C-alpha positions as CSV (number, residue, x, y, z in Angstrom):
1,M,-94.2,107.1,19.9
2,A,-96.8,104.6,20.9
3,A,-99.3,105.7,23.6
4,Y,-99.0,102.4,25.4
5,S,-96.8,99.3,25.7
6,L,-98.5,96.0,26.1
7,Y,-96.7,93.1,27.9
8,Y,-98.4,89.9,26.8
9,W,-97.7,86.8,24.8
10,P,-98.4,86.7,21.1
11,I,-101.7,84.9,21.5
12,P,-105.4,86.2,21.5
13,F,-106.2,85.2,25.1
14,R,-106.4,87.8,27.9
15,G,-104.3,90.2,26.0
16,Q,-106.7,90.4,23.2
17,F,-109.2,92.1,25.4
18,V,-106.7,94.9,25.9
19,R,-105.9,95.1,22.2
20,A,-109.6,95.3,21.3
21,V,-110.2,98.2,23.6
22,L,-107.0,100.0,22.5
23,A,-108.1,99.5,18.9
24,H,-111.6,100.8,19.5
25,A,-110.2,103.9,21.3
26,G,-107.9,104.6,18.4
27,A,-104.9,104.4,20.7
28,S,-101.5,103.3,19.5
29,W,-99.5,100.6,21.3
30,E,-96.4,98.5,20.9
31,E,-96.1,94.9,21.9
32,A,-93.2,94.3,24.3
33,G,-92.4,90.9,22.8
34,P,-92.0,87.5,24.4
35,P,-88.4,87.9,25.7
36,L,-89.2,91.2,27.5
37,V,-92.6,89.9,28.7
38,A,-90.8,86.8,30.2
39,A,-88.0,88.9,31.8
40,T,-90.5,91.4,33.3
41,R,-92.7,88.6,34.7
42,A,-89.7,86.9,36.3
43,A,-88.2,90.1,37.8
44,P,-88.3,90.8,41.5
45,P,-91.5,92.8,42.3
46,A,-89.5,95.8,43.2
47,E,-88.1,95.9,39.7
48,Q,-91.4,95.4,37.8
49,P,-93.3,98.3,36.3
50,V,-96.2,97.1,38.5
51,P,-96.0,94.2,40.9
52,H,-97.6,91.2,39.1
53,M,-97.5,87.4,38.8
54,G,-98.1,87.4,35.1
55,P,-99.2,89.4,32.1
56,P,-101.0,91.3,30.7
57,V,-99.4,94.5,31.9
58,L,-100.1,97.8,30.2
59,T,-97.8,100.8,30.5
60,E,-98.8,104.3,29.4
61,T,-95.8,105.8,27.6
62,A,-96.2,109.5,28.6
63,T,-96.6,108.9,32.3
64,G,-94.9,105.6,32.9
65,Q,-98.0,104.4,34.8
66,S,-98.6,100.6,34.6
67,V,-101.5,98.4,35.5
68,S,-101.7,94.6,35.5
69,Q,-104.7,92.2,35.6
70,M,-106.9,92.2,32.5
71,P,-110.1,93.5,34.3
72,A,-108.2,96.3,36.0
73,I,-106.5,97.3,32.7
74,L,-109.8,97.4,30.9
75,M,-111.4,99.6,33.6
76,W,-108.4,101.9,33.4
77,L,-108.8,102.2,29.6
78,G,-112.6,102.6,29.9
79,E,-112.2,105.5,32.2
80,R,-109.5,107.2,30.1
81,H,-111.3,106.7,26.8
82,G,-114.9,107.3,27.7
83,L,-116.1,103.7,27.3
84,L,-118.0,103.3,30.6
85,P,-121.6,104.0,31.5
86,D,-122.5,107.3,33.2
87,T,-123.9,105.9,36.4
88,P,-122.1,104.1,39.3
89,H,-124.3,101.1,38.8
90,G,-123.6,101.0,35.1
91,R,-119.8,101.2,35.8
92,A,-120.2,98.3,38.3
93,M,-122.1,96.3,35.7
94,A,-119.4,96.9,33.1
95,L,-116.8,95.5,35.6
96,K,-119.1,92.6,36.4
97,V,-119.2,91.7,32.7
98,I,-115.4,91.8,32.4
99,L,-115.0,89.7,35.5
100,D,-117.6,87.2,34.1
101,A,-115.5,87.0,30.9
102,N,-112.4,86.4,32.9
103,D,-114.2,83.6,34.8
104,V,-115.2,82.0,31.5
105,L,-111.5,82.0,30.4
106,S,-110.6,80.3,33.7
107,D,-113.3,77.7,33.3
108,M,-112.4,77.0,29.7
109,T,-108.7,76.5,30.6
110,R,-109.5,74.6,33.8
111,A,-108.0,77.2,36.1
112,N,-105.2,78.1,33.6
113,G,-104.2,74.5,32.9
114,A,-104.4,73.0,36.4
115,Q,-106.1,70.0,34.8
116,M,-106.4,68.8,31.2
117,W,-109.7,68.1,29.5
118,T,-111.0,64.6,28.9
119,P,-114.2,63.9,26.9
120,A,-116.1,63.0,30.0
121,D,-115.0,66.2,31.8
122,W,-116.0,68.3,28.8
123,E,-119.5,66.7,28.6
124,A,-120.0,67.4,32.2
125,F,-118.8,71.0,31.7
126,L,-121.1,71.8,28.7
127,P,-124.2,72.8,30.8
128,R,-122.0,75.3,32.7
129,L,-120.7,76.8,29.5
130,H,-124.3,77.1,28.2
131,R,-125.3,78.8,31.4
132,W,-122.4,81.3,31.0
133,M,-123.8,82.1,27.5
134,A,-127.3,82.5,29.0
135,L,-126.0,84.8,31.7
136,F,-124.5,87.1,29.2
137,E,-127.7,87.0,27.2
138,E,-130.0,87.8,30.1
139,T,-127.7,90.7,31.0
140,G,-128.2,92.1,27.6
141,T,-131.9,91.3,27.4
142,R,-132.5,93.4,30.6
143,H,-131.0,96.4,28.8
144,G,-132.8,96.0,25.5
145,L,-130.4,93.9,23.6
146,T,-131.9,91.9,20.7
147,P,-130.4,90.0,17.8
148,A,-131.2,93.0,15.6
149,A,-129.9,95.8,17.7
150,G,-128.8,97.2,21.0
151,T,-125.8,97.0,23.4
152,L,-125.2,94.8,26.4
153,L,-125.8,97.5,29.0
154,G,-128.1,99.8,26.9
155,T,-125.5,102.4,26.4
156,G,-126.5,103.1,22.8
157,T,-123.0,103.0,21.4
158,P,-120.5,100.2,22.0
159,G,-118.8,100.4,25.3
160,L,-116.4,98.4,27.4
161,A,-118.9,95.7,28.2
162,D,-119.6,95.2,24.6
163,L,-116.0,95.0,23.6
164,A,-115.3,92.5,26.4
165,T,-118.3,90.3,25.4
166,A,-117.4,90.3,21.7
167,T,-113.8,89.6,22.4
168,L,-114.7,86.7,24.7
169,W,-117.3,84.9,22.6
170,G,-116.0,86.0,19.2
171,T,-112.5,84.7,19.8
172,I,-113.7,81.4,21.4
173,C,-116.1,80.7,18.5
174,A,-113.5,81.7,15.9
175,R,-110.9,79.3,17.3
176,F,-113.5,76.6,18.1
177,P,-116.3,77.0,15.5
178,V,-118.1,73.9,16.8
179,L,-119.2,76.1,19.8
180,R,-120.9,78.8,17.7
181,P,-124.2,76.9,17.3
182,A,-124.5,76.8,21.1
183,L,-124.0,80.5,21.3
184,D,-126.6,81.1,18.7
185,T,-129.0,78.9,20.7
186,H,-128.3,80.1,24.2
187,A,-127.4,83.7,23.5
188,P,-128.7,84.9,20.1
189,G,-128.6,88.5,21.1
190,V,-125.0,88.2,22.3
191,A,-124.1,86.3,19.1
192,A,-125.4,89.0,16.9
193,L,-123.8,91.7,19.1
194,T,-120.5,89.9,18.8
195,D,-120.8,89.8,15.0
196,R,-121.6,93.6,14.9
197,I,-118.7,94.5,17.1
198,R,-116.2,92.3,15.3
199,A,-117.3,93.8,12.0
200,L,-116.3,97.3,13.1
201,P,-113.4,98.5,10.9
202,E,-110.8,98.7,13.8
203,Q,-111.9,95.4,15.2
204,A,-111.9,93.6,11.8
205,A,-108.4,95.0,11.2
206,L,-107.1,93.8,14.6
207,I,-108.7,90.3,14.0
208,A,-107.1,90.0,10.6
209,E,-103.7,91.0,11.9
210,S,-104.0,88.6,14.9
211,D,-105.1,85.7,12.6
212,A,-102.3,86.4,10.2
213,A,-99.7,86.5,13.0
214,W,-100.9,83.7,15.2
215,G,-103.1,81.4,13.2
216,D,-105.5,79.3,15.2
217,V,-103.8,79.5,18.5
218,W,-106.1,80.6,21.4
219,C,-104.5,80.2,24.9
220,G,-101.7,77.9,23.8
221,G,-99.9,75.1,25.7
222,Q,-101.1,71.7,26.8
223,I,-104.4,72.9,27.9
224,E,-105.3,74.2,24.5
225,A,-104.1,70.9,23.0
226,S,-106.4,68.9,25.4
227,L,-109.3,71.2,24.5
228,R,-108.8,70.7,20.9
229,R,-108.7,66.9,21.4
230,V,-112.2,66.9,23.0
231,L,-113.7,69.4,20.5
232,D,-112.2,67.9,17.4
233,P,-111.3,64.3,18.2
Protein backbone atom coordinates (compact mmCIF):
# COMPACT_ATOMS: atom_id res chain seq x y z
CA MET A 1 0.00 0.00 0.00
CA ALA A 2 1.26 3.45 -0.91
CA ALA A 3 2.36 5.64 1.98
CA TYR A 4 0.51 8.67 0.60
CA SER A 5 -2.26 9.67 -1.79
CA LEU A 6 -1.72 12.85 -3.81
CA TYR A 7 -4.72 14.78 -5.05
CA TYR A 8 -3.52 16.89 -7.96
CA TRP A 9 -3.98 17.31 -11.68
CA PRO A 10 -1.72 15.38 -14.08
CA ILE A 11 0.55 18.38 -14.70
CA PRO A 12 3.96 19.38 -13.26
CA PHE A 13 2.85 22.61 -11.58
CA ARG A 14 2.37 22.89 -7.79
CA GLY A 15 1.91 19.16 -7.43
CA GLN A 16 5.36 18.50 -8.85
CA PHE A 17 6.93 20.03 -5.76
CA VAL A 18 5.17 17.42 -3.65
CA ARG A 19 6.17 14.63 -6.01
CA ALA A 20 9.81 15.76 -5.96
CA VAL A 21 9.98 15.66 -2.17
CA LEU A 22 8.22 12.30 -1.97
CA ALA A 23 10.62 10.86 -4.56
CA HIS A 24 13.66 12.24 -2.72
CA ALA A 25 12.42 10.78 0.57
CA GLY A 26 11.87 7.38 -1.04
CA ALA A 27 8.18 7.48 -0.11
CA SER A 28 5.58 5.68 -2.17
CA TRP A 29 2.44 7.46 -3.31
CA GLU A 30 -0.54 7.02 -5.55
CA GLU A 31 -2.15 9.68 -7.71
CA ALA A 32 -5.83 10.13 -6.93
CA GLY A 33 -6.64 10.86 -10.59
CA PRO A 34 -8.55 13.80 -12.11
CA PRO A 35 -12.15 12.58 -11.44
CA LEU A 36 -11.49 12.07 -7.74
CA VAL A 37 -9.46 15.28 -7.50
CA ALA A 38 -12.33 17.23 -9.07
CA ALA A 39 -14.96 15.57 -6.90
CA THR A 40 -12.96 16.16 -3.73
CA ARG A 41 -12.34 19.78 -4.64
CA ALA A 42 -16.07 20.36 -5.22
CA ALA A 43 -17.25 18.54 -2.09
CA PRO A 44 -18.62 20.50 0.89
CA PRO A 45 -15.79 21.38 3.31
CA ALA A 46 -17.24 19.04 5.93
CA GLU A 47 -16.81 16.13 3.50
CA GLN A 48 -13.28 16.94 2.33
CA PRO A 49 -10.22 15.13 3.76
CA VAL A 50 -8.97 18.61 4.71
CA PRO A 51 -10.97 21.80 4.01
CA HIS A 52 -9.48 23.31 0.84
CA MET A 53 -10.30 25.44 -2.20
CA GLY A 54 -8.11 23.47 -4.57
CA PRO A 55 -5.34 20.88 -4.84
CA PRO A 56 -2.74 19.80 -4.04
CA VAL A 57 -3.87 17.72 -1.08
CA LEU A 58 -1.71 14.99 0.40
CA THR A 59 -3.14 12.20 2.58
CA GLU A 60 -1.02 9.87 4.65
CA THR A 61 -2.44 6.37 4.20
CA ALA A 62 -1.62 4.96 7.63
CA THR A 63 -3.10 7.80 9.68
CA GLY A 64 -5.63 9.34 7.29
CA GLN A 65 -4.12 12.75 8.05
CA SER A 66 -4.36 15.24 5.19
CA VAL A 67 -2.76 18.60 4.43
CA SER A 68 -3.53 21.08 1.64
CA GLN A 69 -1.58 24.05 0.25
CA MET A 70 1.76 23.24 -1.40
CA PRO A 71 3.99 25.07 1.15
CA ALA A 72 2.24 23.41 4.09
CA ILE A 73 2.52 19.98 2.49
CA LEU A 74 6.23 20.46 1.84
CA MET A 75 6.89 21.56 5.41
CA TRP A 76 4.95 18.53 6.69
CA LEU A 77 7.03 16.21 4.53
CA GLY A 78 10.22 18.02 5.47
CA GLU A 79 9.54 17.44 9.14
CA ARG A 80 8.58 13.81 8.65
CA HIS A 81 11.51 12.92 6.40
CA GLY A 82 14.35 14.94 7.93
CA LEU A 83 14.71 17.47 5.11
CA LEU A 84 14.74 20.66 7.19
CA PRO A 85 17.67 22.54 8.74
CA ASP A 86 18.36 22.01 12.43
CA THR A 87 17.79 25.57 13.65
CA PRO A 88 14.56 27.59 13.95
CA HIS A 89 16.00 30.22 11.61
CA GLY A 90 17.00 27.56 9.10
CA ARG A 91 13.50 26.07 9.13
CA ALA A 92 12.00 29.53 8.69
CA MET A 93 14.33 30.15 5.74
CA ALA A 94 13.28 26.87 4.15
CA LEU A 95 9.65 27.96 4.40
CA LYS A 96 10.59 31.36 3.00
CA VAL A 97 12.16 29.70 -0.06
CA ILE A 98 9.05 27.58 -0.62
CA LEU A 99 6.80 30.64 -0.31
CA ASP A 100 9.01 32.53 -2.76
CA ALA A 101 8.66 29.63 -5.20
CA ASN A 102 4.88 29.74 -4.78
CA ASP A 103 4.94 33.48 -5.47
CA VAL A 104 6.94 32.92 -8.66
CA LEU A 105 4.27 30.49 -9.83
CA SER A 106 1.60 33.08 -9.09
CA ASP A 107 3.52 35.77 -10.97
CA MET A 108 4.19 33.52 -13.97
CA THR A 109 0.49 32.62 -14.21
CA ARG A 110 -0.73 36.17 -13.49
CA ALA A 111 -2.50 35.18 -10.28
CA ASN A 112 -3.54 31.77 -11.58
CA GLY A 113 -4.91 33.06 -14.87
CA ALA A 114 -6.68 36.22 -13.72
CA GLN A 115 -5.24 37.87 -16.83
CA MET A 116 -3.64 36.55 -19.99
CA TRP A 117 -0.15 37.48 -21.14
CA THR A 118 0.45 39.97 -23.93
CA PRO A 119 3.88 40.72 -25.43
CA ALA A 120 3.93 44.14 -23.79
CA ASP A 121 2.95 42.74 -20.40
CA TRP A 122 5.64 40.08 -20.63
CA GLU A 123 8.34 42.61 -21.48
CA ALA A 124 7.28 44.70 -18.51
CA PHE A 125 7.41 41.60 -16.28
CA LEU A 126 10.88 40.40 -17.30
CA PRO A 127 12.81 42.63 -14.84
CA ARG A 128 10.68 41.20 -12.02
CA LEU A 129 11.38 37.63 -13.18
CA HIS A 130 15.10 38.39 -13.30
CA ARG A 131 14.88 39.84 -9.80
CA TRP A 132 13.25 36.63 -8.58
CA MET A 133 16.17 34.69 -10.01
CA ALA A 134 18.63 37.04 -8.32
CA LEU A 135 16.81 36.70 -4.98
CA PHE A 136 17.23 32.94 -5.04
CA GLU A 137 20.87 33.36 -6.04
CA GLU A 138 21.63 35.78 -3.21
CA THR A 139 19.98 33.44 -0.72
CA GLY A 140 22.32 30.68 -1.82
CA THR A 141 25.38 32.92 -2.03
CA ARG A 142 24.95 33.92 1.61
CA HIS A 143 25.11 30.24 2.53
CA GLY A 144 28.10 29.30 0.39
CA LEU A 145 26.39 28.22 -2.83
CA THR A 146 28.56 28.43 -5.94
CA PRO A 147 28.12 27.07 -9.47
CA ALA A 148 30.50 24.27 -8.52
CA ALA A 149 29.06 23.13 -5.19
CA GLY A 150 26.90 23.82 -2.17
CA THR A 151 23.25 23.92 -1.21
CA LEU A 152 20.85 26.84 -1.00
CA LEU A 153 20.88 27.07 2.81
CA GLY A 154 24.30 25.55 3.48
CA THR A 155 22.90 22.28 4.79
CA GLY A 156 25.58 20.15 3.12
CA THR A 157 23.14 17.61 1.72
CA PRO A 158 20.10 18.54 -0.40
CA GLY A 159 17.12 19.55 1.69
CA LEU A 160 13.64 20.90 1.26
CA ALA A 161 14.77 24.34 0.02
CA ASP A 162 16.99 22.76 -2.63
CA LEU A 163 14.22 20.48 -3.88
CA ALA A 164 11.77 23.37 -4.09
CA THR A 165 14.30 25.56 -5.90
CA ALA A 166 15.25 22.88 -8.40
CA THR A 167 11.62 21.97 -9.05
CA LEU A 168 10.69 25.60 -9.61
CA TRP A 169 13.44 26.69 -11.97
CA GLY A 170 14.12 23.29 -13.49
CA THR A 171 10.52 22.73 -14.54
CA ILE A 172 10.09 26.29 -15.81
CA CYS A 173 13.26 26.13 -17.89
CA ALA A 174 12.48 22.64 -19.16
CA ARG A 175 9.04 23.75 -20.34
CA PHE A 176 10.26 27.14 -21.58
CA PRO A 177 13.90 26.68 -22.62
CA VAL A 178 14.13 30.28 -23.80
CA LEU A 179 14.28 31.27 -20.11
CA ARG A 180 17.35 29.16 -19.23
CA PRO A 181 19.91 31.76 -20.45
CA ALA A 182 18.38 34.32 -18.07
CA LEU A 183 18.72 31.88 -15.15
CA ASP A 184 22.35 31.23 -16.09
CA THR A 185 22.98 34.99 -16.14
CA HIS A 186 21.09 36.10 -13.03
CA ALA A 187 21.44 32.96 -10.91
CA PRO A 188 24.38 30.81 -12.05
CA GLY A 189 24.69 29.06 -8.68
CA VAL A 190 20.98 28.26 -8.65
CA ALA A 191 21.14 27.05 -12.25
CA ALA A 192 23.96 24.65 -11.39
CA LEU A 193 22.23 23.51 -8.19
CA THR A 194 19.08 22.87 -10.20
CA ASP A 195 21.00 20.70 -12.64
CA ARG A 196 22.65 18.74 -9.80
CA ILE A 197 19.35 18.07 -8.04
CA ARG A 198 17.53 17.10 -11.23
CA ALA A 199 20.33 14.66 -12.08
CA LEU A 200 19.85 12.70 -8.83
CA PRO A 201 18.52 9.23 -9.76
CA GLU A 202 15.12 9.57 -8.07
CA GLN A 203 14.58 13.05 -9.53
CA ALA A 204 15.70 12.01 -13.01
CA ALA A 205 13.28 9.08 -12.88
CA LEU A 206 10.40 11.32 -11.76
CA ILE A 207 11.17 13.85 -14.50
CA ALA A 208 11.32 11.16 -17.17
CA GLU A 209 8.02 9.69 -15.99
CA SER A 210 6.35 13.11 -15.90
CA ASP A 211 7.64 14.05 -19.34
CA ALA A 212 6.45 10.78 -20.82
CA ALA A 213 2.99 11.16 -19.26
CA TRP A 214 2.34 14.86 -19.79
CA GLY A 215 4.64 16.07 -22.54
CA ASP A 216 5.37 19.79 -22.52
CA VAL A 217 2.42 20.89 -20.37
CA TRP A 218 3.28 23.09 -17.38
CA CYS A 219 0.27 24.75 -15.72
CA GLY A 220 -2.23 24.11 -18.51
CA GLY A 221 -5.24 26.08 -19.65
CA GLN A 222 -5.53 29.45 -21.33
CA ILE A 223 -2.84 31.03 -19.19
CA GLU A 224 -0.21 28.58 -20.41
CA ALA A 225 -1.38 29.11 -23.98
CA SER A 226 -0.94 32.88 -23.60
CA LEU A 227 2.48 32.39 -22.02
CA ARG A 228 3.60 30.22 -24.90
CA ARG A 229 2.38 32.81 -27.40
CA VAL A 230 4.63 35.50 -25.93
CA LEU A 231 7.63 33.20 -25.40
CA ASP A 232 7.41 31.39 -28.73
CA PRO A 233 5.43 33.67 -31.05
